[in-house]
VOBA-1610 file (N, C-alpha, C; in pm, whole numbers, padded with zeros to 5 digits, always signed):
BEGIN
Met-01858-00940+01478Met-01721-00908+01511Met-01651-01025+01579Lys-01726-01103+01662Lys-01667-01217+01730Lys-01620-01322+01631Lys-01693-01337+01519Lys-01654-01434+01417Lys-01527-01389+01345Leu-01503-01260+01344Leu-01387-01207+01272Leu-01258-01221+01350Leu-01265-01218+01483Leu-01145-01219+01566Leu-01054-01339+01541Pro-01108-01463+01527Pro-01017-01575+01498Pro-00944-01559+01366Val-01009-01500+01265Val-00944-01480+01135Val-00829-01381+01148Leu-00853-01269+01218Leu-00748-01169+01237Leu-00634-01224+01322Ala-00667-01304+01421Ala-00564-01365+01505Ala-00476-01458+01423Leu-00539-01533+01329Leu-00461-01622+01243Leu-00368-01543+01153Leu-00416-01430+01100Leu-00332-01345+01015Leu-00210-01294+01091Leu-00230-01246+01215Leu-00119-01194+01293Leu-00023-01305+01333Leu-00075-01426+01359Leu+00011-01538+01393Leu+00100-01574+01276Cys+00043-01575+01156Cys+00124-01602+01036Cys+00230-01495+01017Ala+00195-01371+01049Ala+00291-01262+01031Ala+00414-01279+01119Leu+00398-01337+01236Leu+00511-01356+01325Leu+00606-01464+01277Gln+00561-01547+01181Gln+00641-01659+01135Gln+00708-01633+01002Leu+00688-01516+00942Leu+00741-01487+00810Leu+00841-01372+00816Val+00932-01370+00721Val+01029-01263+00713Val+01029-01204+00574Ala+01087-01085+00558Ala+01078-01020+00427Ala+01186-00916+00408Gln+01203-00873+00280Gln+01291-00763+00251Gln+01216-00633+00268Gln+01288-00523+00286Gln+01224-00395+00314Gln+01142-00347+00194Gln+01021-00300+00221Gln+00931-00246+00120Gln+00912-00096+00147Pro+00863-00021+00049Pro+00839+00123+00071Pro+00740+00144+00185Gln+00761+00250+00262Gln+00671+00283+00372Gln+00619+00424+00353Phe+00494+00446+00398Phe+00429+00574+00379Phe+00366+00620+00510Thr+00371+00751+00536Thr+00302+00808+00650Thr+00151+00813+00626His+00110+00815+00499His-00032+00813+00464His-00087+00670+00462Tyr-00042+00583+00550Tyr-00085+00443+00543Tyr-00234+00425+00569Ser-00297+00517+00643Ser-00441+00502+00668Ser-00524+00533+00544Phe-00464+00595+00441Phe-00532+00622+00315Phe-00487+00525+00206Asn-00409+00425+00241Asn-00334+00351+00142Asn-00355+00201+00153Gly-00483+00160+00163Gly-00513+00019+00182Gly-00468-00071+00069Met-00469-00022-00055Met-00432-00106-00168Met-00287-00149-00162Gln-00199-00065-00107Gln-00059-00105-00097Gln-00037-00206+00015Leu-00126-00207+00115Leu-00110-00294+00230Leu-00173-00431+00210Ser-00279-00439+00131Ser-00349-00567+00117Ser-00432-00569-00011Pro-00422-00678-00090Pro-00508-00690-00208Pro-00655-00705-00172Ala-00685-00744-00047Ala-00823-00760-00004Ala-00897-00627+00008Tyr-00823-00515+00004Tyr-00886-00384+00014Tyr-00963-00347-00113Ala-00935-00412-00224Ala-00993-00376-00353Ala-01146-00376-00347Gly-01205-00259-00368Gly-01351-00246-00373Gly-01423-00253-00242Ile-01353-00267-00130Ile-01418-00293-00002Ile-01498-00175+00049Thr-01464-00052+00003Thr-01535+00068+00049Thr-01660+00099-00034Asn-01688+00016-00134Asn-01805+00032-00223Asn-01793+00150-00318Arg-01681+00219-00319Arg-01664+00333-00408Arg-01539+00316-00492Pro-01549+00330-00625Pro-01427+00330-00708Pro-01336+00446-00666Glu-01206+00422-00669Glu-01113+00525-00624Glu-00982+00514-00699Ile-00926+00630-00733Ile-00793+00641-00791Ile-00709+00724-00695Ala-00588+00676-00661Ala-00507+00746-00562Ala-00359+00742-00601Ser-00286+00842-00552Ser-00141+00844-00574Ser-00074+00902-00450Val+00045+00850-00421Val+00127+00902-00312Val+00269+00915-00364Tyr+00329+01032-00344Tyr+00470+01052-00378Tyr+00545+01082-00249Arg+00649+01005-00223Arg+00729+01023-00102Arg+00874+01053-00138Tyr+00929+01158-00079Tyr+01070+01192-00090Tyr+01129+01177+00050Gln+01198+01067+00072Gln+01250+01038+00204Gln+01390+01096+00219Trp+01416+01154+00339Trp+01545+01213+00372Trp+01587+01315+00266Leu+01503+01416+00252Leu+01525+01521+00153Leu+01664+01582+00169Gly+01739+01585+00057Gly+01870+01646+00057Gly+01981+01560+00112Tyr+01952+01431+00135Tyr+02058+01343+00187Tyr+02175+01337+00088Asp+02295+01354+00138Asp+02414+01359+00053Asp+02506+01243+00087Ala+02518+01150-00007Ala+02608+01036+00014Ala+02750+01069-00029Thr+02776+01195-00065Thr+02908+01249-00106Thr+02956+01198-00241Phe+02879+01115-00310Phe+02918+01070-00443Phe+02793+01029-00521Asp+02807+01023-00651Asp+02698+00982-00741Asp+02573+01065-00714Asp+02456+00997-00707Asp+02329+01068-00693Asp+02278+01072-00550Gly+02364+01047-00452Gly+02316+01046-00314Gly+02235+00921-00286Gly+02157+00924-00180Gly+02084+00803-00142Gly+01944+00828-00094Ser+01883+00943-00126Ser+01747+00971-00080Ser+01646+00882-00153Pro+01575+00793-00082Pro+01472+00711-00148Pro+01358+00799-00199Gln+01314+00773-00322Gln+01202+00845-00381Gln+01103+00742-00436Thr+00978+00753-00394Thr+00879+00651-00427Thr+00753+00714-00482Leu+00703+00659-00593Leu+00575+00700-00650Leu+00484+00579-00654Leu+00366+00592-00594Leu+00267+00485-00588Leu+00137+00532-00652Leu+00084+00453-00745Leu-00046+00479-00808Leu-00135+00358-00786Thr-00258+00379-00741Thr-00351+00269-00720Thr-00489+00305-00774Ala-00563+00203-00811Ala-00702+00219-00854Ala-00777+00092-00817His-00899+00108-00769His-00979-00011-00735His-01127+00023-00745Thr-01208-00080-00761Thr-01352-00061-00776Thr-01426-00188-00735Pro-01546-00174-00677Pro-01628-00293-00653Pro-01683-00345-00785Val-01699-00477-00795Val-01757-00540-00913Val-01860-00642-00863Arg-01988-00608-00875Arg-02093-00693-00819Arg-02096-00832-00881Leu-02071-00841-01011Leu-02075-00970-01078Leu-01968-01065-01027Leu-01860-01009-00971Leu-01752-01092-00917Leu-01764-01111-00766His-01872-01058-00708His-01896-01069-00564His-01778-01011-00484Gly-01719-00904-00537Gly-01604-00845-00470Gly-01555-00722-00543Gly-01424-00709-00555Gly-01366-00594-00621Gly-01233-00627-00685Val-01187-00540-00773Val-01059-00557-00841Val-00977-00429-00822Gly-00845-00443-00830Gly-00760-00328-00811Gly-00631-00339-00889Leu-00570-00223-00915Leu-00443-00215-00986Leu-00347-00130-00904Thr-00223-00176-00890Thr-00121-00104-00816Thr+00005-00090-00901Leu+00055+00032-00915Leu+00178+00061-00987Leu+00275+00129-00892Leu+00401+00084-00891Leu+00499+00136-00796Leu+00634+00156-00862Arg+00696+00270-00833Arg+00835+00294-00873Arg+00910+00345-00751Asp+01009+00268-00708Asp+01084+00298-00587Asp+01232+00306-00623Arg+01294+00422-00600Arg+01435+00441-00634Arg+01514+00469-00507Ile+01613+00381-00482Ile+01700+00396-00366Ile+01843+00391-00416Ala+01910+00506-00416Ala+02048+00516-00466Ala+02055+00458-00607Asn+02137+00354-00630Asn+02155+00298-00764Asn+02058+00185-00797Thr+01960+00163-00713Thr+01862+00056-00736Thr+01725+00115-00763Thr+01659+00068-00869Thr+01523+00111-00902Thr+01433-00011-00912Ile+01324-00009-00837Ile+01227-00118-00838Ile+01098-00067-00902Thr+01053-00135-01005Thr+00927-00101-01072Thr+00837-00224-01069Ser+00714-00206-01026Ser+00625-00322-01016Ser+00482-00283-01054Ala+00409-00383-01100Ala+00266-00369-01130Ala+00195-00490-01072Ala+00078-00466-01013Ala+00005-00575-00948Ala-00144-00563-00978Leu-00205-00677-01005Leu-00349-00686-01027Leu-00409-00766-00912Ser-00511-00709-00847Ser-00567-00771-00726Ser-00714-00803-00744Tyr-00757-00908-00674Tyr-00899-00944-00665Tyr-00933-00970-00519Ser-01047-00917-00475Ser-01092-00939-00339Ser-01234-00995-00339Leu-01254-01105-00270Leu-01387-01163-00250Leu-01447-01101-00125His-01567-01041-00137His-01630-00973-00025His-01735-01063+00040Ile-01724-01075+00172Ile-01818-01156+00249Ile-01891-01064+00346Pro-02023-01045+00331Pro-02097-00958+00424Pro-02096-01014+00565Ile-02071-00927+00663Ile-02080-00962+00805Ile-02161-00852+00872Gly-02292-00872+00879Gly-02378-00767+00930Gly-02374-00647+00838Asp-02346-00530+00894Asp-02333-00408+00814Asp-02190-00388+00762Ala-02101-00481+00793Ala-01961-00469+00754Ala-01929-00570+00644Lys-01802-00571+00601Lys-01755-00664+00498Lys-01619-00721+00536Leu-01600-00846+00499Leu-01470-00909+00512Leu-01420-00940+00372Gly-01301-00893+00338Gly-01242-00918+00207Gly-01128-01017+00217Leu-01125-01112+00122Leu-01016-01208+00109Leu-00953-01187-00027Gly-00826-01147-00031Gly-00767-01102-00156Gly-00647-01182-00201Ile-00629-01184-00333Ile-00510-01241-00395Ile-00455-01139-00494Gln-00327-01153-00527Gln-00261-01053-00610Gln-00154-01118-00697Gly-00150-01078-00823Gly-00043-01120-00912Gly+00046-01001-00943Asn+00177-01020-00932Asn+00273-00910-00949Asn+00371-00940-01061Val+00417-00835-01128Val+00535-00843-01213Val+00630-00734-01164Asn+00752-00775-01127Asn+00848-00686-01063Asn+00976-00679-01144Asn+01027-00559-01161Asn+01156-00539-01226Asn+01250-00467-01129Ile+01368-00524-01109Ile+01470-00462-01025Ile+01590-00430-01113Lys+01629-00304-01112Lys+01742-00259-01193Lys+01855-00210-01103Lys+01972-00265-01125Lys+02091-00221-01053Lys+02173-00130-01145Gly+02204-00010-01100Gly+02280+00084-01181Gly+02429+00057-01177Ala+02507+00160-01203Ala+02653+00146-01207Ala+02711+00148-01066Tyr+02800+00053-01041Tyr+02871+00045-00914Tyr+03021+00043-00939Arg+03098+00080-00838Arg+03243+00078-00847Arg+03296-00027-00750Pro+03328-00145-00799Pro+03376-00250-00708Pro+03517-00221-00657Asn+03544-00268-00537Asn+03680-00254-00483Asn+03780-00334-00566Asp+03736-00451-00613Asp+03821-00536-00697Asp+03764-00537-00838Asp+03846-00506-00936Asp+03800-00504-01074Asp+03744-00640-01114Asn+03635-00635-01195Asn+03572-00756-01249Asn+03520-00848-01141Asp+03484-00793-01026Asp+03424-00875-00920Asp+03289-00926-00968Pro+03270-01057-00984Pro+03145-01110-01041Pro+03024-01091-00951Ser+03045-01057-00824Ser+02933-01040-00733Ser+02877-00899-00733Val+02942-00806-00806Val+02897-00666-00809Val+02823-00641-00940Pro+02692-00612-00935Pro+02616-00587-01058Pro+02651-00453-01120Asn+02624-00439-01250Asn+02653-00314-01318Asn+02555-00295-01432Asn+02466-00193-01418Asn+02367-00162-01522Asn+02297-00287-01572Ser+02244-00364-01479Ser+02177-00489-01511Ser+02041-00492-01443Ser+01947-00562-01504Ser+01813-00571-01445Ser+01756-00710-01465Asp+01654-00741-01386Asp+01586-00871-01397Asp+01440-00851-01364Thr+01354-00929-01430Thr+01209-00920-01411Thr+01155-01056-01369Lys+01070-01058-01269Lys+01013-01182-01219Lys+00865-01161-01186Tyr+00791-01272-01184Tyr+00651-01272-01142Tyr+00642-01321-00998Asp+00541-01272-00926Asp+00523-01316-00788Asp+00376-01305-00749Leu+00345-01348-00629Leu+00208-01350-00579Leu+00199-01286-00441Gly+00080-01237-00408Gly+00054-01184-00275Gly-00086-01224-00231Ala-00114-01208-00103Ala-00246-01243-00048Ala-00275-01152+00071Gly-00402-01140+00107Gly-00434-01054+00220Gly-00577-01071+00267Ile-00608-01000+00374Ile-00740-01002+00436Ile-00773-00860+00480Trp-00901-00823+00477Trp-00940-00688+00518Trp-01082-00690+00572Tyr-01102-00625+00687Tyr-01235-00608+00747Tyr-01266-00459+00749Glu-01385-00423+00702Glu-01422-00281+00692Glu-01564-00260+00741Ser-01581-00169+00838Ser-01713-00125+00882Ser-01711+00027+00891Ser-01822+00087+00931Ser-01829+00233+00938Ser-01743+00288+01052Thr-01710+00205+01150Thr-01635+00254+01266Thr-01498+00190+01283Phe-01472+00077+01217Phe-01349+00002+01243Phe-01299-00064+01116Tyr-01167-00064+01100Tyr-01107-00141+00991Tyr-00983-00213+01042Ala-00955-00328+00983Ala-00835-00404+01019Ala-00802-00497+00904Gly-00676-00515+00879Gly-00638-00605+00771Gly-00489-00611+00753Gly-00448-00681+00650Gly-00306-00693+00622Gly-00281-00780+00502Gly-00155-00797+00469Gly-00119-00875+00351Gly+00024-00925+00359Val+00056-01020+00274Val+00190-01075+00263Val+00230-01075+00116Thr+00353-01037+00087Thr+00402-01027-00051Thr+00506-01135-00079Asn+00542-01146-00208Asn+00652-01234-00252Asn+00634-01379-00206Leu+00515-01433-00227Leu+00490-01571-00186Leu+00575-01671-00263Leu+00613-01639-00386Leu+00695-01730-00467Leu+00844-01715-00436Lys+00882-01612-00363Lys+01022-01587-00327Lys+01112-01592-00451Ala+01078-01510-00549Ala+01154-01508-00674Ala+01299-01467-00650Gln+01389-01523-00730Gln+01531-01490-00722Gln+01572-01408-00843Tyr+01630-01290-00818Tyr+01672-01199-00924Tyr+01823-01213-00944Glu+01866-01206-01070Glu+02006-01220-01103Glu+02053-01099-01184Phe+02176-01054-01155Phe+02228-00932-01217Phe+02370-00957-01268Ala+02396-00918-01393Ala+02530-00936-01451Ala+02621-00821-01410Asn+02752-00850-01405Asn+02848-00745-01376Asn+02892-00678-01506Ser+02985-00583-01496Ser+03025-00505-01613Ser+03092-00590-01721Glu+03152-00701-01682Glu+03218-00788-01779Glu+03128-00900-01829Gly+03012-00913-01768Gly+02922-01022-01806Gly+02975-01159-01769Thr+03069-01163-01676Thr+03131-01292-01640Thr+03067-01357-01519Gly+02977-01288-01452Gly+02915-01346-01334Gly+02785-01276-01302Thr+02721-01319-01198Thr+02595-01258-01158Thr+02590-01238-01008Gly+02526-01126-00971Gly+02490-01106-00832Gly+02345-01147-00815Lys+02310-01206-00702Lys+02176-01260-00684Lys+02106-01193-00567Leu+01974-01178-00581Leu+01890-01123-00476Leu+01767-01211-00462Leu+01747-01267-00344Leu+01631-01351-00318Leu+01525-01269-00248Ser+01408-01256-00310Ser+01299-01181-00247Ser+01234-01266-00139Glu+01206-01205-00028Glu+01144-01275+00085Glu+01006-01217+00112Asn+00929-01287+00193Asn+00797-01240+00230Asn+00807-01110+00311His+00709-01023+00289His+00699-00901+00367His+00555-00889+00414Ile+00537-00856+00542Ile+00404-00859+00602Ile+00363-00721+00652Phe+00239-00682+00622Phe+00177-00564+00679Phe+00054-00607+00759Ala+00029-00540+00871Ala-00096-00556+00945Ala-00135-00419+00999Thr-00259-00378+00978Thr-00300-00243+01015Thr-00440-00243+01073Ala-00473-00139+01149Ala-00607-00125+01206Ala-00632+00021+01241Gly-00759+00058+01246Gly-00798+00193+01286Gly-00941+00193+01336Tyr-00973+00288+01423Tyr-01108+00296+01482Tyr-01157+00439+01478Asn-01276+00461+01422Asn-01335+00594+01413Asn-01421+00621+01536Leu-01377+00714+01619Leu-01446+00745+01743Leu-01513+00882+01730Pro-01647+00888+01719Pro-01717+01016+01705Pro-01699+01105+01828Leu-01670+01233+01802Leu-01661+01332+01908Leu-01773+01433+01889Leu-01767+01547+01956Leu-01870+01649+01944Leu-01851+01731+01818Asn-01962+01789+01768Asn-01959+01887+01659Asn-01891+01834+01532Asn-01929+01715+01490Asn-01882+01657+01364Asn-01733+01626+01361Phe-01672+01613+01476Phe-01532+01572+01484Phe-01524+01420+01504Ile-01427+01356+01435Ile-01405+01213+01450Ile-01257+01191+01480Leu-01229+01119+01587Leu-01093+01083+01624Leu-01065+00941+01577Thr-00954+00921+01505Thr-00920+00790+01451Thr-00780+00749+01495Pro-00768+00670+01603Pro-00640+00607+01633Pro-00608+00503+01526Met-00479+00487+01490Met-00443+00397+01381Met-00303+00341+01407Ala-00278+00223+01350Ala-00149+00159+01370Ala-00116+00073+01249Leu+00013+00054+01226Leu+00062-00030+01117Leu+00180-00110+01166Leu+00173-00243+01152Leu+00284-00332+01187Leu+00354-00378+01061Lys+00488-00384+01064Lys+00568-00424+00947Lys+00674-00523+00992His+00693-00627+00909His+00793-00728+00944His+00875-00761+00820Asp+01007-00753+00831Asp+01093-00787+00719Asp+01205-00877+00768Thr+01304-00898+00683Thr+01408-00996+00715Thr+01482-00965+00843Glu+01504-00840+00872Glu+01588-00804+00985Glu+01513-00742+01101Thr+01401-00679+01075Thr+01337-00601+01181Thr+01187-00623+01187Phe+01134-00599+01305Phe+00991-00584+01327Phe+00969-00441+01371Ser+00890-00365+01297Ser+00869-00224+01328Ser+00721-00190+01321Phe+00689-00069+01363Phe+00549-00028+01363Phe+00537+00123+01350Asp+00421+00166+01301Asp+00378+00306+01305Asp+00255+00313+01394Ala+00242+00420+01469Ala+00123+00442+01551Ala+00092+00590+01554Gly-00036+00624+01544Gly-00072+00765+01542Gly-00222+00783+01554Ala-00266+00905+01528Ala-00408+00938+01535Ala-00432+01061+01449Lys-00552+01070+01396Lys-00592+01188+01321Lys-00732+01231+01364Val-00759+01359+01350Val-00891+01415+01379Val-00949+01469+01250Thr-01072+01427+01218Thr-01140+01469+01096Thr-01262+01553+01133Phe-01279+01666+01065Phe-01394+01753+01088Phe-01484+01753+00967Asp-01611+01718+00990Asp-01713+01724+00885Asp-01675+01639+00763Glu-01596+01535+00784Glu-01549+01447+00677Glu-01474+01523+00568Lys-01427+01644+00601Lys-01368+01730+00498Lys-01224+01771+00530Tyr-01195+01799+00657Tyr-01061+01844+00696Tyr-01004+01744+00797Trp-00875+01716+00787Trp-00813+01628+00885Trp-00672+01674+00917Ala-00629+01636+01037Ala-00492+01662+01081Ala-00456+01551+01179Gly-00329+01512+01178Gly-00290+01402+01265Gly-00142+01399+01293Val-00102+01307+01379Val+00038+01286+01416Val+00069+01138+01402Asn+00200+01107+01387Asn+00241+00968+01371Asn+00379+00948+01431Tyr+00401+00827+01482Tyr+00533+00788+01533Tyr+00577+00662+01461Arg+00696+00665+01402Arg+00754+00547+01337Arg+00867+00494+01424His+00856+00368+01463His+00946+00305+01558His+01093+00320+01515Lys+01173+00379+01603Lys+01316+00398+01583Lys+01348+00468+01451Glu+01260+00560+01410Glu+01282+00631+01284Glu+01248+00779+01297Ala+01117+00812+01310Ala+01078+00952+01299Ala+00944+00977+01366Val+00916+01106+01388Val+00782+01151+01424Val+00729+01231+01305Gly+00598+01230+01288Gly+00543+01295+01170Gly+00409+01362+01196Ala+00367+01442+01100Ala+00238+01508+01105Ala+00177+01503+00965Leu+00044+01498+00959Leu-00024+01499+00830Leu-00147+01588+00837Ile-00174+01655+00726Ile-00290+01742+00714Ile-00353+01716+00577Gly-00482+01753+00563Gly-00546+01736+00434Gly-00687+01790+00434Leu-00747+01789+00317Leu-00885+01836+00304Leu-00951+01767+00185Gly-01084+01766+00189Gly-01164+01714+00080Gly-01224+01827-00001Leu-01236+01808-00132Leu-01289+01909-00222Leu-01399+01850-00308Phe-01479+01936-00369Phe-01587+01899-00460Phe-01702+01831-00384Thr-01801+01789-00460Thr-01919+01726-00402Thr-01882+01598-00329Asp-01935+01584-00208Asp-01911+01464-00127Asp-01763+01444-00098Asn-01686+01554-00104Asn-01541+01547-00077Asn-01472+01439-00159Ser-01511+01431-00286Ser-01461+01323-00371Ser-01311+01335-00398Leu-01258+01458-00404Leu-01116+01479-00423Leu-01052+01507-00288Arg-00951+01427-00252Arg-00880+01446-00126Arg-00733+01478-00154Val-00685+01578-00084Val-00546+01622-00098Val-00480+01619+00039Gly-00365+01554+00050Gly-00299+01544+00179Gly-00148+01567+00170Tyr-00091+01611+00280Tyr+00054+01631+00290Tyr+00100+01576+00424Ala+00215+01506+00421Ala+00271+01451+00544Ala+00418+01491+00554Phe+00460+01515+00677Phe+00597+01559+00706Phe+00654+01470+00816Asp+00772+01416+00793Asp+00841+01334+00893Asp+00969+01404+00937Phe+00995+01399+01067Phe+01117+01454+01122Phe+01197+01341+01186Thr+01318+01320+01138Thr+01402+01210+01184Thr+01450+01236+01328Val+01429+01136+01415Val+01471+01151+01554Val+01569+01043+01596Phe+01587+00937+01515Phe+01682+00831+01548Phe+01788+00820+01437Asn+01912+00790+01476Asn+02021+00769+01381Asn+02034+00885+01283Arg+02031+01005+01334Arg+02030+01123+01248Arg+02160+01143+01172Val+02269+01085+01221Val+02397+01102+01152Val+02395+01039+01014Ala+02321+00929+00999Ala+02319+00855+00873Ala+02198+00891+00786Lys+02122+00994+00824Lys+02000+01028+00751Lys+01986+01180+00744Ala+01903+01226+00651Ala+01868+01368+00647Ala+01754+01394+00745Pro+01733+01519+00787Pro+01636+01547+00893Pro+01490+01525+00857Thr+01452+01546+00730Thr+01309+01548+00698Thr+01274+01458+00579Ser+01149+01412+00581Ser+01090+01339+00467Ser+00954+01402+00439His+00909+01390+00312His+00787+01459+00271His+00702+01368+00182Glu+00569+01381+00196Glu+00475+01304+00113Glu+00362+01394+00065Val+00316+01367-00057Val+00197+01431-00112Val+00101+01321-00156Met-00025+01333-00115Met-00126+01233-00147Met-00243+01298-00221Leu-00288+01235-00329Leu-00407+01276-00403Leu-00495+01154-00425Ser-00624+01170-00404Ser-00716+01060-00435Ser-00849+01116-00483Tyr-00912+01041-00571Tyr-01043+01082-00623Tyr-01137+00962-00613Arg-01247+00982-00542Arg-01347+00876-00521Arg-01472+00904-00602Leu-01512+00805-00678Leu-01634+00816-00757Leu-01754+00776-00671Pro-01877+00816-00711Pro-01995+00774-00636Pro-02009+00622-00636Glu-02074+00571-00535Glu-02097+00427-00527Glu-02184+00382-00645Pro-02143+00278-00717Pro-02221+00231-00833Pro-02361+00186-00789Val-02459+00223-00869Val-02597+00183-00843Val-02642+00095-00958Val-02685-00026-00924Val-02732-00119-01026Val-02884-00113-01031Arg-02936-00080-01146Arg-03080-00073-01164Arg-03125-00180-01262Phe-03215-00264-01217Phe-03268-00370-01302Phe-03403-00325-01357Lys-03413-00319-01489Lys-03538-00279-01552Lys-03627-00401-01572Pro-03750-00397-01523Pro-03839-00512-01544Pro-03874-00527-01690Pro-03903-00649-01734Pro-03940-00669-01875Pro-04070-00597-01907Val-04074-00536-02025Val-04193-00464-02070Val-04277-00556-02156Arg-04399-00577-02115Arg-04489-00665-02190Arg-04590-00579-02266Thr-04614-00610-02391Thr-04708-00534-02473Thr-04802-00629-02546Pro-04929-00591-02559Pro-05027-00676-02629Pro-04990-00701-02775Arg-04900-00621-02830Arg-04866-00638-02971Arg-04804-00775-02998Tyr-04741-00834-02895Tyr-04673-00962-02914Tyr-04750-01078-02850Asn-04875-01053-02811Asn-04958-01162-02760Asn-05050-01207-02870Phe-05024-01327-02923Phe-05105-01379-03031Phe-05183-01500-02980Thr-05307-01508-03015Thr-05390-01622-02977Thr-05450-01681-03103Lys-05463-01810-03100Lys-05523-01880-03216Lys-05672-01899-03192
//
């Protein structure tokens, strides 16, 4: 653990020096390592498929068009790959905010370095991102800076680090390393509106503290940094018999939340969770509640069996 601290300190130091545009946020962040860091791929030794759907500010009414409630669907899959000395992962995201829709796909690789009974993952990620701007009504007709039903696709890169043990995890990642610039045409095709993607940083940690009678308390936190703000989530959950969990969360200057869930089937391979957020800051400009549904399915840890060569006298010839 002492060898790991300088690496984590370096990651947090870099995070303080970078800025980014706002990315989707989830109350299920403790179940969502693939979205936070490409280094999470395969780190748990079990293949896993997961999805999270978030409906933020349910029923928000912007008084025109389709309102402004952000709706996000995230799909992830990852698995350890022994031949690659690490793991690979796939992330698919669709994020809709008012007239803007962001669709992205990312392929991740994580190199796993054993540290005692734990692992340190170093990850890289390749992304393809599409940003679509819908119909807008400019104050001035033919304003070249106002996009209209236009989209642009760009490639980008990400990187991250992740430490995982039976009792503690910590890690993070940075996105948009290439800082791609997106361009959008207006309704007349006479000009373009531009959007420069900036770095976005996540850093997270959690600790599993055993209690009595198969109860485990897990304090957890998530730090986020973007172009304008530095924010955080902090909370805790209690898990019973690795099957049932319930927890609370606080999002800085945003909301308080609660999450519940349970595991099903053998070894609790199927996990189902629900999270509820209640807005407590700036309520005039937001709807009171946000909702999330999480599903994940974990496969058994892959077992590699090497069969020894079979020798038979039939192929032993002597002269």
